[in-house]
N, C-alpha and C positions, 0 to 999 in steps of 0.2 A: 299311551304306553300301558296304563293300568287296565284299560278296557280290553286291550289285546291279551294281557296277562290273564284276566278273568275268563275271557273266551277260551283260551288254550286250556285253562284249568277245567272248564266245563266240558270241553271235548274229551280231555283225558279221563275225567270222571265217568263220562258216558261210555267210553271204550272199556274201562275197568268193569263197569256195571254189566255190560254185555258179556264179558268174559266170565264174570262170577254168576251169570244167569239170574241176577236179581232184577225182576221186572217190576217197575214202579208205574202204576197207572198215571197217565198224563194229568189227571185231575187231582191227584193226591195232595200236592202242595196248595193248589188253589182252593181245595175243599177245606183246608184247615182254617180256623178262625184267625183274625189278626192278633198280634201280640197285645195282651191286656195292658192298657195304659196305666193301670194301677201298679205295675211292677216298678220297683225302685231302680233308678239308674245306677245306684251304688251296689246293687246285687250282682254277683258274678253270674255269667251265662255259660252253660255247658251243653254240649251235644256229646252223648256217650256212644262211641263207635265200638262195635263188638270186637273183642280181641281176635276172634277166629274169622271175621269177615268184616273188613272196614266199611263196606258198603251198606251194612245193616246197622241200625241205631236203635237206641231205647226210645220207644214210641208209645203214646197213649192211643189205644185202639179207638178209631173213629172220633178222636177228640172228645171222648166221653166224660161223663160226670162221675159222681161218687160211686165207687165200686168198679169202674171201668178197668179192664185188664191193661197191664203194661207189657209190651211185647217187643220183638224184633221186627223192624220194617225197613224197607229200602229208604235210604237217605234222600229226602226231598227238601229239607230245610224248613218245613212247616212249623208252626207254633207248637204243635203237639210233639215235636222232637227237640225242642229247646227247653232247658230247665234252668230256672232262676234260683240261686242259692241264697237263702236268708238265714242268718245266724239265730239260733234259738237261745233265749236268755237262760234256759235251764241246762244248756249244753247240747252240742250237736248242731245239725243243719237241717232246715226244711228245704225241700226241693219242689218248686212249683212249676207245673207245665205252663208253657208260655202263654197259653190262651186264657188262663184263669188263675188270678192271684190267690183265690180262696180255695184252690185244690192243692193237695200235698201228696207227694209220693208216700205210700203207706203200706202196711201189712197188718194182718190180724193176729200175728204172733211172731215167734222167732224160731220155730222149729223147722226141721228139714221139710222141704217141699211146700212151705207156706207160700201162697201166691203173692206176687207183688202187684199192687193196684194203685189207683189214685183214690183219695178220700177227701171229703170235706174237712178242711183244716180245723183241728180242735186243740192243737198244742200237745197232744199226748205223746208218750214215748214211742208209740208205734209209727210216728211220723217224723222221727228225728234220726239223722244218719251221720255217719262219718265217711269222708271221701279221702282216704289216705293214698299216697303215691306208692305204687309197687316198685317201679323203676322208670327212669326217664319219663316218657310221655304216657305211661301206662298207670292207670288208677283203678282202685276198687271201691265198691259201694257197700258199706256195712251198717247194720243196725247199731245205733248209738249204744244201746244197752247190752249188746251181745256181739262183740267184734270178732268172735270166732265163726260167725256166719257171714255169708256174702250173697249179694244179688248174683244170680247164676242162670246160665242158659241150660235148660235140662238136657242132659246127655250130650252136651256139646253139639246140639243139633241146630246149626246155624242156617235156619231157613226163615223166610218171611212168614210172620204170623206166629212164631214160637212164643208162648207166654213165659214170662220170667218168674223165677221162684227164689226162695232162700235155700242155701245149701252150705254145708260146712266148708270153710275156706280152704282151698287147696292150691291157689295161685296158678291155675291153669287158664287157658285162653277163654274158657267158659265164664270166667269171673273177673278178668281184667278188661278195662275199657280204654281204648286208645283215644287221645285227645286231639292230635293234629299230625301234620306231615313233617314236622321238624322239632328239634330240641336244642335249646341253648344256642351256641354259636352257629349251629347249622341253620338257624332262623335268620341270621344276618341278611339284610336286603330282601327278605321274602315278604310278600304282602300277607297280612293277617287273614283276609277273607279267602284267598286262594289256597291257603294251607290249613284252613279250619281252625286256626288259632284264635279267631275272633269269637268262637264259642267253646274255648278250651278252659273254662273257668275265668274268662275275661272279666276283669274287675277294675273299675275306675278308682285309682289310688291317689291321684292328685288332680286338682283343677284350679284354675285361676281365670278370672274375667277382667278385661281391661278395655276401656273405650268401646264397649259393645261386642268384643270378640272373646270367645271362651276357648281355652286350651284344656284338654284332658290328657293325662298320662294313664295308659291302660296296661295293666299287668296281665299277660296271658299265662296264667298259672300252669296250665297243662302243656305249654310249649317252653316254659322257662325263659320268657322273653318279654320285652316291653315295646310299646309303640305309642304314637301320639295322634290325637284327633283335634281338629279345630272347627268351631262354628264361627264363621268369619263375618264381621261387620261388612255391609254391602259395598262400602267404598274403600276397603282395605285390600292391599295386595302386597306380596313379599314372599318370604320363605318360612315354612314350618320345619323346624329342626328338632330331631330327637338325638340326644347326646348320651354317650356312655363314658364314664370316667373310672379309671383303675386306681388302686391305691398307690401304684408306682408313679402316678402322675400323668400317664399318657391318656389321650382321649380320642374317641371315635365319634363321628357325627354323620347323620344322613339328613339331607335337606330336600324338601319338596316345594316346588314353586306353586303358590296358591294365589287365587285372585277371584274376581267377582263372576267368573264363569259358573261357579257353584258356591253355595254357602258352607258346605261341609267337605272336609278333606281329611285323609288318613295317611300317615307315613308308612313305609315299610318298617320292619321290626329290627331291633337289636337284641341279641340274646344275652343271657347272663352267662358270660364266658369264663368268669373266674370269681371266687369268693370276694366279697367286698365291693363288687362293681356297683356304681350308683348311676342313676338315670334322671334326666330332666328334659323338658321340652321348652322351646322358645319360638316366638314369632318375631321375625326380623322384617320390619316394615320397609318397603321400597318407596312409600309415599311420604311418611313423616316419622322421624326417629322416635318421637314421643309416643307413637303407637306400638313400638316394640316392647315386648315383655316376656317373662319366663316363669315357669313353675319353680317350686323348690326341688331339691334333689330327693330321690327315693331309692330304696334298695330292698333286698329280701333279707330279713334277719336270719342269722345262722343259729 
């Protein structure tokens, strides 16, 4: 079922890419380095899709080092298009390209037309950012010390290879970045990977381990939704359940049958469909009741 879902999503994405005339070299994704294992599993993951062309994303040119340009490029899912968010103790967020934990999204100033690049991380203000939500699944990227400026596509020229810059915020498609294909309740029953919600600021907010199995509840910030993931003990099988509870007392649940065919499983999503909704994940064992367990409840503070 999920394999079919993923295949259909890939075919649809290919068709859209053809229509938008975004040509991605077949070697682009394979040429990107693997994800740096030094990235913390607790850091949120983002892929920033251009507001004016969803098939173009924020990319580090040639997976480069200090000073490499940050550009638009066709979405291939490589590590140079995935950004890990680390909170800075001094305020703001560091954004690390997926292939190198010690590189940071940076700039040399905050003026108009300042190029956006990656730099060796040094904790400076030029490497700290705000990622506020504009509306629904659309977000902006702003220098922490000057939030009147935004990461911008020059002249709204949505073409592969366009280098990004800073420009005064104007809330146009040149400055907002779409996170996924659904928002809130529209994400119900949708797979996080086929909607890009798994890289929409996806953040592990709860986890619990019991008898060798580990459940994680993931908040997909950019899609306003939650899903669950389990790494399963090899001799366990049963149901992985994600639950949503409303303040009125009603509850909705999605269950996924999991077993030893694979050690890792992920549920579809449940969206944050009303204020105060809370979420938890449970494993209901079919082998031994004592193997069943749940996380605590979590929610989005208002």
